[in-house]
N, C-alpha and C positions, 0 to 999 in steps of 0.2 A: 448887867450881863450883855456881852457883845452879841449882836445878831446880824452881823454883816453877811449878806449872801455871798457865796463863792462865785468866782467869775467863770464864765464858760469860754474856754479856748477851743474846745472840740465838741461841737453840739451834736455829734452823731450818736452820743449815748454811751452805753456801757460795753458795746462790742458784740451784743447778741444779734442773732440772725433776723433782722427786721424784715417785715413783709412776708413771712413764711406761712402763717396760718390765716385761713378765711373763717367765715362764720361757721361753716360746717365742721371744720377741723377743731375749732375752739369748743364747739358744743360736744363733739365726740369725746374730747379729752375731759371735759367737765363731767360728762355722764360716766365715763370709765372710772374716774376717780372715786365715785361713790360706791363702786362694786355693787350694782343693783341686785344681781342674783344672790350673791352671798349675803348682802344686807337683809334681803327679804327672808331667806331661809333661816337666818340666825335670829331674827327678831319677831316674825309674825306669830309664832307659837306663844311667845311670852306676852305679846300684846293681847292675844285671845285669852290667855289665862287671867289677865288683869281685868279686861272689860267685856269679854264674851263677844256677843254679836255686834257690839259697837266698834269693832276693830276698824272697819272702813272709815268711819268718821274721825277716828283718832289720827289716821294718816293725813286727813284733810286739815284737821286742827293744827297738827304739828307743822304742816306746810306753811301756815300763816307767818310765824316768826322768820322762817327761812326766806320767804318772799320779801318780807320787810327789810331784812338784812341785805338781800340781793339788790334791792333798790339803793341801799346805802353804798354798796360796792359800785353799782353803776354810776351813781352821781359823783362819787369820789374819783372814779376812774376817768370820767369825762373831763374832770378838771386836772387830775394828777395821774396820768397813765404810767405809773412806775411799777416795776416788777416787785418792789418791796412791799406792796399792798399795805397790810395792817401796820407793819413797822413804819413805813414812810408816812402814811396818813395819820397814824397815832402821834408820831413825832411832830408833824406839822400842826396838828390840832392842840396837843397837850404838852409837847416838849419831849426831850430825849429819853427821860426815864420811862415814861409810859410807852413810848414808841418801842424802845428796846424790849420791854417785857411783852408787848404785843407780838413782836417778831419771834421771841422765844416761845410763846404759846403756839405759833404755827410750827416751829421746829420740833418741839417736844411731842405734839400730836402726831406729826409725820413719823417720828422715830418709833413711837410706841405702836402705831397701827401697822407699820412695816413688819414688825416682829409678828404681829397677829396674822397678817396676810400671808407671810412666808410659812407660818405653821399650818394654816388652813390649806394653802397650795400643796404643801408636802403631804399632809394627811390625805387629801382627796386624790392626789396623784397615785399614791400607793393603794388607796381604796379601789381605784379603777383597776390597778394591776391585780389586786386580790380578786376582783370580780371576774377578770378575764381568765386568770389561771385557776379560779375556783379554789382558792386557798382555804384550808381548814380553819374553822373559827378560833382554834386555840393557838394559831401561829400567824395572825394577821400582820402583814407588813405595815399596814397603817397604824398599828399599835407599837411599832418599833421606834422608840423615841430618838435614838441616835440617827437612825436612817432618815426619819422625817426631818430632823434638824438639819442634817447635811443637805438634804434635798431643798429645804427652805432657803438655806444660805446660797445654794446654786441658783435658785430663782432670783434672789436679791441681786446676785452678781450679774446675771444675764440682763435683768431689767435696768441695772445701773449702767451697764455697757450701752444699752440702747439709748438711755437718756443722755449719756456722755457723747454718743455718736452723732446726735443731732435731733432737733425737735421734729424735723420733717419725717425722718424714718420712724420716729416715735408715733407720729400721727398715722402713718401707714399701718403700723402694727396695731394700733388701737382701733382703726377702722375694721380690721379683721376680727379682733378679739371681741369688740362690742357687738359686731354683727352676729357672732356665734351666741353671745349671751341673749340677745333679743330674739334670735331664732328659737333658742331653747325655751324662753318665756312664752313665745307665741305658740309653740308646740304644747306647752303645759296648759295654757288657757284653752286652746281648741280641744285638746284631749279631755280636759276636765268638764267642759261644757258638753262635749259629745257623750261622755259617760252619763252625765246628769240627764240629758234629754232621752238617752237610750234606756234609762232606768237601771244601768249597771254600776252606778256610783255606790261606794260602800255606805254612805249616809246622805242620799240626795236631799238637799235643803233648798227649797224654793227661794228665789231672790225676794228680798223684802226691803222696801224703802225705809223701814224703821231702822235698818242698819246705819242709816245716815242721820239719825236723830240725836243731836248732842244732849238733849234733855233727858234721854233715856239712860244716860251713863249712871253708874252706881255711886259708891262713896268717893269722896275727894281723893283719898290716898291712892286708890286704884287708878283713878283718872290721871293723877300726876305721874304715877309709875309708868303708865302706858304712854303718856305724852313724852316723857323723858326717853323712853325706848325708841319711839318713832321719830323724835326730833333729830336724833343724831344719825339716823340712816340716810338723811338727806346730806350729811356732811361730805364735802369733797367738791361740790360744784364750783367753789372759788378758785380751783386750779386754773381755770381758763382766764381768770383775772391776773394770776401771777405770770401768765405768758403774754401779757398785754403788749410789751415792747417787741414781741415777735409776730404780732398780727399785722394784717394789711391796713387796718384802720384802728390804731391803738385806742382812740378815744371812744369809739362806738361799738366795735365788734365784741370786745370782751364782756361789756355790760349786757349786751343783747344775748350773748351766748349763756351767761349766767342765768338770766331770766328764762330762756328756753330750756336750759337744763333742769331747773327746778320744776317747771311745768311738766316736762317729759317724765320726771321722777314721780310726780303726783299721779299722773295717769297710769304709770307702770305699777306703782305700789297699790293703788286702789283697785285697778283692774285684776291684778293677780290675787289680791286678797279676796275679792268677791268670787272669783272662779274657784279658789281653794275652798271657801266656805260652802259653795254650792255642791262641790264634789265630796269633800271629806266631812262636812258638818262640824259641829262644835262639841261632840261627845268627848268624854274623858277616858275612853277606852279605844283600843284598836288604832285605826288611822285618824281618829278624830283630832281636830286642832286643839281641843281642850285636854288632850292627854299629855301630862307632864313629861312622859318618857320621850315624846316627839318634839318637845318645845325647842330644843337647840338645833334641830334640822328636820323640818317636816318633809323636805324632798326625799330624804333617805327612807322615811316611813312609808311614803305613798308611791315611790317611783315604779315598783314592780307591778302593783295593781293598776296604775295609771297607764303605763307604757309597755308593760310586759317585757319581752326580751330586749327592747331598746331603752329600758329605763336608765342605762348607763349615760344617756344623753344629759340627764339632769346632773349626774356626778361630774361630767366634763364641764358643764356650764358653771358650776360652783368653783371648780378648779380654775377655769379660765377667768372667771370674775376676780378671784383673788390675785392671780398672776397679773392681770391687766391693771388692777388698782395699785399693785406694787410699783409698776413703772410710773404711773401718773402721780403717785404720792411723792415720789422723789423730786418731781419737777418744781412744785411751789417752794419747798424747803431750800432747794439748791439756789433758786433765784432770790429767795428772801435773804439768804446769807450773802449772796453776791451783792445785793443792794446795801445790806448793812456794812459790808466791807468798803463799798464804793463811797459811802458817806462816813467812813472811819468809825463805825460802830463795832467793827470786828477787825482782826488782823488783815493786812493788805492781801495776803495770799488767797483769801476767800474770794477776792474780786477777779481772780485769774479766769480769763475766757480763752477757750481753745482757738488758736489762730485760724484754723481751717473749718472746724465744725461750728464755731461760734456758740458754744454752750458753756455754762459755768463749770468748767472742767474740774477744778479742785473741789468746789463745793459739792458737786455731784458725787465724786469719788468718796469724799468724807462722809456724805450721807449714807452711802451704801456700806461703808466700813463700820460706821457707828451703829447702824441698824443691825448689822450682822453680829457685831460684838455684843450688843444689848440682848439680842435674841438668844445667842449661845449662852451668855452669862445668866440670864433669867432661867433658861432651861436647866442649867447645871445647878443653880441655887434651889429653885423650886418651881414646878409648873404652876402651883397655886398662886405664887407671887406674880408670875407672868400673866396669868388670867386676871388677877386683880388689877394689874397695871393697865390691862386692856379695858376693864370695866371703868377705870378711873379716867379714861380718855375724854369722856364728856365734859369734865371740868376744864380741860385745856381748850376744847372746842368752844364751849360757851364763853370762856374768858376772852378769846381773841375775836370772836364774832361780836360780842358785846362792845369791846373796845372800838371796833370798826363802826358800829352803830352810833355810839356816843361821839366818835370823832367826826362823823358826817354832820351831826347836828351842830357841834361846836365850830367846826371849820366854816360852815355856811351860815352861821348865826346871823350875820348881817344881811343875808339875802332871803331869809325865810318868809318875809312878808312882802317880797317883791311881786309875787304872783301866787295864784292858788296852786300851780304845779310845784313851785319851789317849797311852799308850805308843807305839802303832803309828801313829796318824794325826797326832799332834803331834810325835813324836820320831823313831821308827825310819824310817818311810817318807820324810819330808822330808829326813832326814839322808842316807839312801842316795841319794835323787835329787840332792841337792846335791853329794855326793861324786862321783857319776857325771858330773855336768855340770862339776865342777872338773877331772876327768880329761879330759873332752872339750875344755875350754878349753886345758889345758896341751898336750895332744896336737895340737890344731889349730894352736896357736902354733908348736910345733916343726916341724910339716909346712909351715906357711906361710913359715917362715924360709928354706926352701930356694929358691934362685933359679929352680928349675924349676917351682915351684908358681905357678899363675896366669899372668898375661899380661904382667907388667911387673917390672922390677928397679929398686929405689930404694936409693941409698946402698950398693950392692953386695950387698944381701940381697933376699929376696922382697918385691915390692911389696905383696902381700896382708898380710904380717906388719906392714910399716910402717904401712899404712893402718888395720889392725885395732887394733893396740896404740896407734898414734898417736891414733886417734879417742878411745880411752878416756883416754889421757894428756892430751889436749886438755881433757877434762872437769875434770881436776885443775887445769889452768891457769885455766879459767873459775871454778871454785870459789874459788880463791885470790883472783881479781880481785873476786868478790862479797864475799868475806870482808873486803876492805879498806874496804867501804862501811859507814858507821855503822848503817844500817838492818838489816844482816845480823847484828849482834851478838846480838840476842835469839834467833836461831836457833842460831848456833854456840855460845852459852853454855848451850843447853839450856833456855831459858825459854819459847820459843814452841811447842816440841814436845819432849816427853819421854815416858817410859813412863806417867806419870799424866795426861797431857793428854787431856781428853775428845775423842773422835774427830771430832765435827762442829764444827770451829772456825768461829766466826761470821765474817761479813764485818765490816769496820770499820763502826761506826754511820754511817748516812746515806750509805753508799757508793753505794747504789742507791735511787732514789726511784721507787716503783711506784704506779700508780693501781690502782683496783679491778679493772679489766679486764686488768691486766698490762702496759699500755703505759707510756710515759714521762710 
């Protein structure tokens, strides 16, 4: 097999806006991508149902594999600061087939979660309107599926435009949106503790260090269920790595931002969980976190008692969280497909960069269109199937995170025993993180196979399993289709991207004609 590296005639890279983001901007985008407020309200109740008072320690345990994989991202980025991330690293470590599927994992996760975020943003927008106009309960705008769907598509379109317009304007928007989210979380924590100490909480529950005791967890199945729930609310921090070519220090800032993001998320999730438990308790009635009726959104259950007439702040926070993550979710997928096209793993059109805004213009627009079509299509077919596709998201996430962890170990295999640092950060930690996520993938697939898992049954088995495994298998089909095109041969033969390929692959000569001021 030929593995001749391509030559570099134009070392400036792919045409993205280099030097735009600093450490703060990268960290903000990483945090916004996780949708911290929405992730918490949609997950905390189910974690409490699974493990009760041990919910705080679950978020700590789930943080461990995320931290280990963050080390893998950091080390690979230090060596290969390419916006293709998992695709590029997987290809360099294991070859074109694994790399292509790793890139597909990033893409399918982004597409599915965009549909979810758009739906949530639409529902909460109209829930806010319902609250303002005091709409009667039998005619809630938030229950109007066509209205919510159109609103969600409008949000996708708006966030796609921001992403297309430039990473700098996106950073400015995210600073505002993330600030609103954390302000709302701060208000929640302060109000919850205030009610607890004032004795006005519905079920004041004193803080107990036993909440952090992992040995107090119950049966294994409940533990695994809770870990899988908590594991994937950390997902999204890797967006700052996909923007590595647009940062001021591509080799160091993205990795540091990823580590900072995961630590901020750990503090956020554990802090809010403890405050919620002290305020609402773990009871299975009323506003208790153990009440199944509140599991899918505990903010809605407690907002009036907690904040009274300004309880709408929490509704706004969830809506803002979903909208914010919609924009940041587009970023890594668009840059991933840009990198794939630059290395001839996708059609050349996906490598188009806007001559003025220096964003992956075609890839960004395609992402917005595909996500909108997917959301509308799933809504028309069945809301149950849409919800099951969202539940299956963990499979794609675990897949491409694990590929990244294994790629780190294999790529640096000759350096692992050079120093203690290399052994831990390039070898042991990424390997442990990848193994944990592989287990999460297998266990999730087994659970999803059950017909009682999720909301639908397809082909006699769990619809979530069919959609999760099916979406990854569909990537194999697309890869084979592209393999049949002549232009793909350079990639699949290892010519356009291999271990020795310089990381900043240039655009084809004269692909973009720029004037001095950056216009066309």
